[in-house]
N, C-alpha and C positions, 0 to 999 in steps of 0.2 A: 521250644528249641531255640537256644540263644547263639548259635553259631552257624554261620551260613556255610553252604557245602564247599564254596570257592576257598574257604579258609584251610590251609594245610595244616595237619597236626604237627606237633613238634617232632621233627625227624631225628632220628638218632643213627648212627653208623652201624651197618649190619656187622656182624662177626660175634666176637667172644663177649661184648658187652651186653649186659642185661640191665633192665630197668629198676627203678629202685622197688624195694620190697620183694626182689627177687623175681620179678614179673618179666615176660618177655618185651623187647623194645618196641613191638606193636600195640601194646596195652597202653591206653590213654591215661593220663594221670588221674582224672575223674572217674575213671570206670573202676568199680569196686571188685570185679569178677576176676576169679582165680585163673591161671593158664590152665589149658588142657593139653596134656601130652608134652612133646619135645618144644622147647622155647624156639628152637630154628626150624620148625617143620615146614614153613613156606615163607614165601617173600610177596608182599605187595608192592606194586609199582604205580605210582601216580600218573597223572597225563603228563607231568613235567619230567619224567623219568626218575624220579627219587624212588629209592627202595627202601623197604622196613621189613625187617624178618621178625618173625613171631610164631606163636603157636596158632594151631587151626582156628581156636575159639576167637582170639583177638584180632587174627588177620580177617575173619569174616566180618566182626564187629567195624574194623577199620574199613573194608572194602565197601559196607554198606553205607558209611558216612562220606565217601569221597567220590565225587562225580568225575567219571573218566578213569578210573582206577582198575586194575586188573591184576590178576595172579601172575606172578613171573612164569614165563613158558617152561623153565626147568623144573618146575614143581610137578612130583609125580602126579598122574591123573586122578588117583583116588582122593588125595589131599586137595586139589584144585576142584574137583566136583563138590567135594565136602563143604569147601570154603564158600563156593557160588551157591550152593544150595541153603546153607545157613544165612548167608548175607542177604538173600532174596525174601526172606522171612522176617527181616530186623528193619526196623525204622533207622533212619540216620541218628547217630547218637543215642542209641538205645538206653544207655545207663541213665539219661537225664529223665527218663520215664519209668524207671525201675525196672527195665528188661535185662 
């Protein structure tokens, strides 16, 4: 893993904008996995208060790699629990080891 956990991902504005290749803004540029579900299903807030909206899959991967990050409090409980459960099982920057 070549990235320290303190290095924030490139943040994009939340809203109607989507990442390149039609993926959600929470998807890291080097993460090859496709989105799962709506691209604005949840929002992750880092420890500095910056927000990034995305699908449940990429929000979980982002949460796993950011120290002090959390799911936005307005995200419905089922999605928030799914994100926390998935993130708990992932290493930081899971795409670097093929997960």
